[in-house]
C-alpha positions as CSV (number, residue, x, y, z in Angstrom):
1,M,4.5,16.4,1.5
2,R,3.4,12.8,2.1
3,S,-0.1,12.0,3.1
4,G,-0.6,10.1,6.3
5,L,-0.9,6.4,5.7
6,T,-2.5,3.9,8.1
7,V,-0.3,0.9,7.4
8,A,1.8,-1.4,9.5
9,C,5.3,0.1,9.4
10,A,8.3,0.9,11.6
11,G,11.6,2.8,11.5
12,V,12.9,6.0,10.0
13,A,13.0,4.6,6.5
14,C,9.3,3.9,6.6
15,L,8.5,7.5,7.7
16,L,10.4,8.9,4.7
17,N,9.2,6.3,2.2
18,P,5.9,4.8,3.4
19,P,4.5,1.9,1.5
20,P,1.4,2.4,-0.6
21,A,-1.9,2.5,1.2
22,A,-4.5,-0.2,0.4
23,G,-5.9,0.5,-3.0
24,Q,-3.4,3.1,-4.0
25,A,-1.9,1.0,-6.8
26,E,-5.4,0.7,-8.3
27,D,-6.2,4.4,-7.9
28,W,-2.8,6.0,-8.6
29,G,-4.3,9.4,-9.4
30,S,-6.6,9.3,-6.4
31,L,-9.7,9.8,-8.5
32,D,-11.8,8.5,-5.6
33,R,-10.7,11.3,-3.3
34,Y,-13.2,13.9,-4.5
35,R,-15.6,11.8,-6.5
36,E,-18.5,12.1,-4.1
37,A,-17.8,15.7,-3.2
38,N,-17.9,16.6,-6.9
39,E,-21.3,14.9,-7.2
40,R,-22.6,16.9,-4.2
41,L,-21.2,20.2,-5.5
42,G,-23.1,20.1,-8.8
43,P,-22.8,22.6,-11.6
44,P,-22.3,26.3,-10.9
45,S,-25.2,28.7,-11.0
46,P,-25.5,30.9,-14.1
47,A,-24.1,33.9,-12.3
48,E,-21.4,32.0,-10.4
49,A,-17.7,32.5,-11.3
50,R,-16.5,29.3,-9.8
51,V,-12.8,28.9,-9.2
52,V,-11.0,25.6,-8.6
53,F,-7.7,25.7,-6.6
54,Y,-5.9,22.6,-7.9
55,G,-2.8,21.2,-6.4
56,N,-1.1,19.1,-3.6
57,S,-1.1,19.3,0.2
58,I,-0.4,23.0,0.1
59,T,-3.7,23.5,-1.7
60,E,-5.5,20.8,0.3
61,A,-4.6,22.4,3.6
62,W,-5.4,25.9,2.4
63,A,-9.0,24.9,1.4
64,V,-9.8,24.5,5.1
65,H,-9.4,28.3,5.5
66,F,-11.3,29.4,2.3
67,E,-14.4,30.5,4.1
68,E,-12.3,32.7,6.4
69,M,-9.9,34.1,3.8
70,F,-12.3,34.3,0.8
71,P,-15.7,34.8,2.5
72,G,-18.6,34.4,0.1
73,K,-16.4,33.4,-2.8
74,P,-17.3,30.3,-4.9
75,Y,-13.8,28.8,-4.5
76,V,-13.4,25.1,-4.5
77,G,-10.3,23.3,-3.2
78,R,-9.1,20.2,-5.0
79,G,-5.7,19.5,-3.6
80,I,-4.3,16.0,-2.7
81,S,-1.4,15.6,-0.4
82,G,1.8,14.2,-2.0
83,Q,0.6,14.4,-5.5
84,T,2.9,15.1,-8.5
85,T,1.9,16.7,-11.8
86,P,1.3,13.3,-13.7
87,Q,-1.1,12.3,-10.9
88,M,-2.8,15.7,-11.2
89,L,-3.1,15.3,-15.0
90,V,-4.8,12.0,-14.5
91,R,-7.6,13.5,-12.4
92,F,-7.8,16.9,-14.2
93,R,-10.9,16.1,-16.2
94,Q,-12.8,14.8,-13.2
95,D,-11.7,17.3,-10.6
96,V,-11.5,20.5,-12.7
97,I,-13.2,20.3,-16.1
98,A,-16.3,18.5,-14.9
99,L,-16.9,21.2,-12.2
100,E,-17.3,23.8,-14.9
101,P,-15.2,26.5,-13.3
102,S,-14.5,29.9,-14.8
103,V,-10.9,29.7,-13.6
104,V,-8.5,27.1,-12.3
105,V,-5.6,28.0,-10.1
106,I,-2.8,25.4,-10.6
107,L,-0.1,25.1,-8.0
108,A,2.1,22.1,-8.6
109,G,5.7,20.8,-9.1
110,T,7.4,20.7,-5.8
111,N,6.5,17.0,-5.2
112,D,7.9,16.2,-8.7
113,I,11.2,17.9,-7.7
114,A,11.1,15.8,-4.5
115,G,10.7,12.6,-6.5
116,N,7.5,11.5,-4.8
117,T,6.5,9.3,-7.8
118,G,10.0,8.7,-9.0
119,P,12.7,10.7,-10.8
120,S,11.3,13.7,-12.7
121,T,13.0,16.1,-15.0
122,Q,12.1,19.8,-15.4
123,A,10.9,18.9,-19.0
124,M,8.5,16.2,-17.6
125,I,7.0,18.7,-15.1
126,Q,6.7,21.3,-17.9
127,D,4.9,18.9,-20.2
128,N,2.4,18.0,-17.5
129,L,1.7,21.6,-16.7
130,A,1.3,22.5,-20.4
131,S,-1.1,19.6,-20.8
132,M,-3.3,20.8,-18.0
133,V,-3.3,24.3,-19.4
134,E,-4.3,23.0,-22.9
135,L,-7.1,20.8,-21.4
136,A,-8.5,23.8,-19.5
137,Q,-8.3,26.2,-22.4
138,A,-9.9,23.7,-24.7
139,N,-12.9,23.6,-22.3
140,G,-13.2,27.4,-21.9
141,I,-11.5,27.6,-18.5
142,S,-9.2,30.4,-17.8
143,V,-5.9,29.4,-16.2
144,I,-3.7,30.8,-13.5
145,L,-0.3,29.1,-13.2
146,S,1.2,29.6,-9.7
147,S,4.9,29.7,-9.0
148,V,6.1,26.8,-6.9
149,L,6.5,27.9,-3.3
150,P,10.1,28.2,-2.1
151,A,11.7,25.3,-0.3
152,S,15.4,24.9,0.6
153,E,15.0,21.3,1.9
154,Y,12.5,18.5,1.9
155,R,12.4,16.8,5.3
156,W,11.1,13.6,3.8
157,R,13.7,13.6,1.0
158,P,16.8,15.4,2.4
159,G,19.8,16.5,0.3
160,L,18.0,17.4,-3.0
161,E,18.7,21.2,-2.7
162,P,15.4,22.1,-4.3
163,G,15.8,25.9,-4.0
164,P,17.5,26.6,-7.4
165,K,15.4,23.9,-9.1
166,I,12.3,25.7,-8.0
167,V,13.6,29.0,-9.2
168,A,14.4,27.5,-12.6
169,L,10.9,25.9,-12.9
170,N,9.2,29.1,-11.9
171,A,11.1,31.0,-14.7
172,W,9.7,28.5,-17.2
173,I,6.2,28.8,-15.7
174,R,6.4,32.6,-16.0
175,D,7.6,32.5,-19.6
176,Y,5.0,29.9,-20.6
177,A,2.2,31.9,-19.0
178,D,3.3,35.0,-20.9
179,A,3.2,33.1,-24.2
180,H,-0.1,31.3,-23.7
181,R,-2.7,33.7,-22.4
182,V,-2.2,32.5,-18.9
183,V,-2.1,34.5,-15.7
184,Y,1.1,34.0,-13.7
185,L,0.7,34.0,-9.9
186,D,4.0,34.8,-8.2
187,Y,4.1,33.5,-4.6
188,H,7.8,32.8,-4.6
189,T,9.1,36.4,-4.7
190,A,6.9,37.4,-1.7
191,M,7.7,34.3,0.3
192,A,11.4,33.2,-0.3
193,D,14.0,33.9,2.3
194,E,17.7,34.4,1.7
195,D,18.2,30.6,1.4
196,L,15.4,30.2,-1.2
197,G,13.2,28.6,1.5
198,L,10.2,29.4,3.6
199,G,11.1,31.0,6.9
200,Q,9.7,29.9,10.2
201,E,7.3,32.9,10.3
202,L,5.5,31.4,7.2
203,S,5.9,27.7,7.6
204,P,6.4,25.1,10.3
205,D,8.5,22.8,8.1
206,G,9.9,25.0,5.4
207,V,7.5,23.6,2.8
208,H,3.9,24.0,3.9
209,P,2.5,27.4,4.8
210,N,1.1,28.2,8.2
211,R,-1.9,30.6,8.6
212,S,0.4,33.6,8.2
213,G,1.8,32.1,5.0
214,Y,-1.7,31.5,3.6
215,R,-2.7,35.1,4.6
216,L,0.2,36.4,2.6
217,M,-0.9,34.2,-0.4
218,A,-4.6,35.1,-0.3
219,P,-4.5,38.7,-1.7
220,L,-2.0,37.6,-4.4
221,A,-4.4,34.8,-5.4
222,E,-7.4,37.2,-5.4
223,A,-5.6,39.7,-7.6
224,A,-4.7,36.9,-10.1
225,I,-8.3,35.7,-10.1
226,E,-9.7,39.1,-10.7
227,K,-7.2,39.5,-13.7
228,A,-8.2,36.1,-15.1
229,L,-11.9,36.9,-14.9
230,R,-11.4,40.3,-16.5
231,E,-9.5,38.8,-19.4
232,R,-12.0,36.0,-20.1
């Protein structure tokens, strides 16, 4: 789940491990990505139950379809392609807390397993997710923790066999949610095939959902949001 980079580069190695874009080292968390959009958005109205969908490229691509799949809903997409949980933690205050949502839907972890920002243990991912939950709850924001979507292979990082690692991480997410007044949103059970991946009917590359995949996810997300709002 690497974002497209407009840099001089050649060869297969470059496609799998592209060099940093200009300015990336100075803005490792990509705080600049939504800064102006956040300013334009402004605070929610008194009656608005704003929901921020927070994640990586899966969330970023889904936001394009929000008006179609969630008509009239005050749902805001704040996904950034390729991001890992430490990068998401860096921008959490700007791209979630400052928007004053009632609920945040967090979908993260697959890029950590892929090693997008270096080797990452399950404990490291768990710590970052827990920190995001704690920050949200300290600011009166209800949290939905999403299961990581199934993947049996990462085309940009082959050979990692992520399927069982995702299952293990999701088990921790579910247990953590149960223990910390957090809603658990289980996409994985509804989407995984016999190889613990995303089938062709749901994804063009085994990682990113297509329109059918997002249509499957939408009612699951809506049910979780309704539950989170009821329990506020």
